[in-house]
C-alpha positions as a printed NumPy array, in Angstrom:
array([[172.296,  79.429,  98.176],
       [170.834,  80.108, 101.635],
       [172.769,  78.014, 104.378],
       [171.339,  76.734, 107.668],
       [172.804,  78.496, 110.589],
       [172.753,  75.41 , 112.858],
       [174.507,  73.301, 110.392],
       [178.177,  73.192, 111.53 ],
       [181.063,  70.957, 110.826],
       [179.048,  68.934, 108.369],
       [176.321,  68.024, 110.721],
       [173.088,  69.365, 112.129],
       [173.469,  70.444, 115.699],
       [169.863,  69.879, 116.418],
       [170.155,  66.252, 115.448],
       [173.446,  65.813, 117.162],
       [172.442,  67.435, 120.444],
       [168.71 ,  66.034, 120.841],
       [167.425,  62.623, 120.345],
       [165.326,  61.489, 117.508],
       [162.264,  61.152, 119.792],
       [162.704,  64.558, 121.242],
       [162.942,  66.232, 117.877],
       [159.989,  64.287, 116.587],
       [157.646,  65.511, 119.298],
       [158.852,  69.116, 119.364],
       [159.09 ,  69.566, 115.525],
       [156.51 ,  66.98 , 114.567],
       [158.933,  65.543, 112.378],
       [158.152,  61.968, 110.738],
       [160.7  ,  59.472, 112.086],
       [161.645,  58.357, 108.641],
       [162.857,  61.762, 107.737],
       [165.066,  62.196, 110.8  ],
       [168.247,  60.689, 109.286],
       [168.106,  62.824, 106.1  ],
       [171.262,  64.973, 105.812],
       [170.32 ,  68.455, 104.556],
       [174.031,  69.338, 103.947],
       [173.169,  72.89 , 105.124],
       [170.494,  73.68 , 102.563],
       [167.419,  75.168, 104.206],
       [165.272,  73.918, 101.246],
       [166.33 ,  70.277, 102.234],
       [165.878,  70.778, 105.975],
       [163.978,  67.785, 107.741],
       [162.434,  70.078, 110.205],
       [160.626,  72.143, 107.591],
       [159.87 ,  69.169, 105.304],
       [156.267,  69.035, 106.31 ],
       [155.707,  72.627, 105.72 ],
       [157.341,  72.69 , 102.284],
       [155.463,  69.772, 101.173],
       [152.26 ,  71.456, 102.162],
       [153.172,  74.642, 100.449],
       [154.377,  72.96 ,  97.237],
       [151.225,  70.849,  96.985],
       [148.796,  72.225,  94.436],
       [145.723,  73.567,  95.934],
       [142.306,  72.658,  94.459],
       [140.165,  75.615,  93.743],
       [136.744,  75.383,  94.881],
       [134.363,  75.411,  91.978],
       [131.95 ,  78.468,  92.153],
       [128.486,  77.587,  91.722],
       [126.904,  80.07 ,  89.241],
       [124.141,  82.131,  90.772],
       [121.192,  82.507,  88.568],
       [119.592,  86.056,  88.669],
       [116.174,  86.182,  90.209],
       [113.799,  87.179,  87.554],
       [111.314,  89.804,  88.437],
       [107.749,  88.706,  87.968],
       [106.002,  91.154,  85.612],
       [102.241,  90.999,  85.519],
       [100.033,  91.785,  82.485],
       [ 97.322,  92.804,  84.757],
       [ 97.709,  96.209,  86.449],
       [ 96.67 ,  96.387,  90.096],
       [ 95.999,  99.896,  91.546],
       [ 94.613, 101.521,  94.613],
       [ 92.15 , 104.5  ,  94.382],
       [ 90.226, 106.709,  96.634],
       [ 86.96 , 108.092,  95.257],
       [ 83.679, 109.382,  96.765],
       [ 81.389, 106.881,  94.891],
       [ 83.032, 103.523,  93.807],
       [ 79.754, 102.625,  92.029],
       [ 80.335, 105.267,  89.436],
       [ 83.609, 103.742,  88.156],
       [ 82.969, 101.999,  84.818],
       [ 84.051,  98.401,  84.728],
       [ 83.037,  94.903,  83.49 ],
       [ 82.774,  93.685,  86.993],
       [ 82.329,  95.007,  90.696],
       [ 83.364,  92.61 ,  93.388],
       [ 81.047,  93.524,  96.191],
       [ 81.91 ,  91.994,  99.746],
       [ 78.558,  90.27 , 100.885],
       [ 77.289,  88.25 , 103.713],
       [ 75.804,  84.642, 103.535],
       [ 72.307,  85.983, 103.141],
       [ 73.194,  88.212, 100.19 ],
       [ 71.795,  91.38 , 101.856],
       [ 73.042,  94.673, 100.297],
       [ 74.299,  96.497, 103.452],
       [ 75.352,  99.706, 101.6  ],
       [ 72.403, 102.146, 101.184],
       [ 74.233, 103.883,  98.431],
       [ 74.326, 100.855,  96.338],
       [ 70.735,  99.948,  97.08 ],
       [ 69.616, 103.398,  96.052],
       [ 71.562, 103.624,  92.919],
       [ 70.422, 100.261,  91.733],
       [ 66.696, 101.142,  92.663],
       [ 66.781,  97.993,  94.916],
       [ 66.868,  95.794,  91.745],
       [ 70.197,  94.069,  92.646],
       [ 68.722,  93.08 ,  96.038],
       [ 65.639,  91.666,  94.25 ],
       [ 67.856,  89.406,  92.158],
       [ 69.874,  88.379,  95.147],
       [ 66.7  ,  87.376,  96.85 ],
       [ 65.872,  84.884,  93.992],
       [ 69.272,  82.983,  94.477],
       [ 68.629,  79.654,  95.987],
       [ 69.602,  79.23 ,  99.653],
       [ 71.823,  78.36 , 101.457],
       [ 74.572,  80.533, 100.521],
       [ 78.006,  79.147, 100.82 ],
       [ 80.807,  81.065, 102.518],
       [ 83.76 ,  81.808, 100.325],
       [ 81.602,  81.517,  97.254],
       [ 80.78 ,  84.171,  94.558],
       [ 77.268,  84.856,  93.291],
       [ 76.573,  86.816,  90.074],
       [ 73.912,  89.359,  89.313],
       [ 73.555,  92.154,  86.966],
       [ 73.88 ,  95.889,  87.799],
       [ 70.131,  96.45 ,  88.128],
       [ 69.413,  97.074,  84.449],
       [ 68.664, 100.405,  82.619],
       [ 67.254, 102.115,  85.564],
       [ 70.347, 101.548,  87.681],
       [ 73.013, 104.161,  87.957],
       [ 75.678, 101.441,  88.932],
       [ 78.279, 101.629,  86.08 ],
       [ 79.785,  98.168,  86.446],
       [ 78.11 ,  95.596,  84.232],
       [ 78.032,  92.68 ,  86.615],
       [ 78.092,  92.456,  90.301],
       [ 80.083,  89.658,  91.834],
       [ 78.787,  89.067,  95.304],
       [ 81.842,  87.665,  97.325],
       [ 80.559,  85.948, 100.405],
       [ 83.025,  86.742, 103.035],
       [ 81.016,  87.203, 106.27 ],
       [ 78.082,  85.849, 108.247],
       [ 74.782,  87.47 , 108.662],
       [ 76.418,  89.362, 111.684],
       [ 79.03 ,  90.875, 109.204],
       [ 81.926,  89.004, 110.912],
       [ 84.517,  88.477, 108.33 ],
       [ 86.408,  85.245, 107.791],
       [ 90.018,  85.778, 106.31 ],
       [ 90.039,  82.334, 104.654],
       [ 86.83 ,  83.176, 102.786],
       [ 88.248,  86.473, 101.741],
       [ 91.1  ,  84.625,  99.975],
       [ 88.719,  82.054,  98.375],
       [ 86.15 ,  84.603,  97.157],
       [ 88.832,  86.958,  95.869],
       [ 90.552,  84.324,  93.759],
       [ 87.178,  82.892,  92.611],
       [ 86.019,  86.329,  91.447],
       [ 89.196,  86.801,  89.416],
       [ 88.759,  83.38 ,  87.922],
       [ 85.244,  83.955,  86.954],
       [ 85.957,  87.435,  85.55 ],
       [ 88.795,  86.179,  83.371],
       [ 86.579,  83.274,  82.186],
       [ 83.905,  85.968,  81.225],
       [ 86.642,  87.843,  79.262],
       [ 86.31 ,  90.927,  81.658],
       [ 89.112,  93.368,  81.261],
       [ 88.505,  95.869,  83.995],
       [ 87.452,  94.908,  87.659],
       [ 86.512,  97.165,  90.493],
       [ 87.076,  95.587,  93.999],
       [ 85.938,  96.986,  97.33 ],
       [ 87.791,  96.241, 100.551],
       [ 86.296,  93.085, 102.036],
       [ 86.219,  94.263, 105.68 ],
       [ 82.44 ,  94.656, 105.853],
       [ 83.035,  97.49 , 108.269],
       [ 84.045,  95.196, 111.125],
       [ 87.271,  93.502, 110.265],
       [ 90.664,  95.108, 110.807],
       [ 91.507,  96.891, 107.598],
       [ 95.227,  96.117, 107.619],
       [ 94.43 ,  92.486, 107.898],
       [ 92.066,  92.809, 105.068],
       [ 94.535,  94.683, 102.884],
       [ 97.317,  91.999, 103.515],
       [ 94.842,  88.951, 102.777],
       [ 93.042,  90.559,  99.831],
       [ 96.302,  91.73 ,  98.083],
       [ 98.071,  88.539,  98.719],
       [ 95.033,  86.695,  97.194],
       [ 95.163,  88.845,  94.011],
       [ 98.927,  88.362,  93.757],
       [ 98.604,  84.538,  94.23 ],
       [ 96.088,  84.425,  91.458],
       [ 98.012,  86.499,  88.911],
       [101.199,  84.342,  89.675],
       [ 99.635,  81.055,  89.153],
       [ 97.155,  81.985,  86.375],
       [ 99.319,  82.198,  83.241],
       [ 96.395,  82.882,  80.899],
       [ 94.924,  85.777,  82.78 ],
       [ 93.722,  88.46 ,  80.283],
       [ 92.389,  90.945,  82.775],
       [ 93.924,  94.347,  82.135],
       [ 93.079,  96.322,  85.395],
       [ 92.183,  95.458,  88.853],
       [ 90.9  ,  98.755,  90.574],
       [ 90.659,  98.433,  94.338],
       [ 88.452, 101.543,  95.267],
       [ 87.581, 102.879,  98.65 ],
       [ 85.884, 106.111, 100.037],
       [ 87.933, 106.863, 103.198],
       [ 91.559, 107.943, 103.31 ],
       [ 92.562, 105.721, 106.131],
       [ 91.646, 102.542, 104.162],
       [ 93.461, 104.059, 101.134],
       [ 96.692, 104.595, 103.073],
       [ 96.575, 101.2  , 104.549],
       [ 96.017,  99.435, 101.234],
       [ 98.613, 101.61 ,  99.547],
       [101.26 , 100.49 , 102.156],
       [100.532,  96.802, 101.852],
       [100.358,  97.159,  97.992],
       [104.154,  98.284,  98.254],
       [104.922,  95.332, 100.539],
       [103.239,  92.707,  98.583],
       [103.83 ,  93.89 ,  94.862]])
């Protein structure tokens, strides 16, 4: 058994030389333990009593809170970005076309391919036109070369073509809601910048609106959302934001 080196002649030299108050302050020894006789056994020493007690006390192990794995959201609908020379030749159930609040077809290509018939149908819609709303026409009929069956005119700008981002969100989600209610499976979307708004902001807002709809609409049966554009710069920006958002 290990013996204490300061225990001599059957007494503790620390207790013999120094007073009780001094030892209590220096060794932080409780007063009631000062007169305990260790008999030279270190395990019974009063000056390490507190430390031994602390070491011998069972430690409560902190309960680990189980971390639930984050479930990756998997969409039934496939969203993809495409560059093509003529987006109006893409076969689809719906084409979402960014429009102004007077429903004027600004793209000469769409106007020519539809023989002006889409514009004629737009002119018959009762005014005023509400921002953030969606107005539906057909593709111009048998004479039209536009491949989408229906045109969703998403009103995202005023007559001056200045785009409102909040209206982009609303019109994008409404277009998807209407397309799903019509049992549309394939949708073509154009960037909603109207040639005036920053394409990076439009990519962020439009893609976020699509993801919000797909996340909240559990009964969505749309198979494909094709976001189609003619220039490479817009394609690169949309592809970059697609990687960030999806």
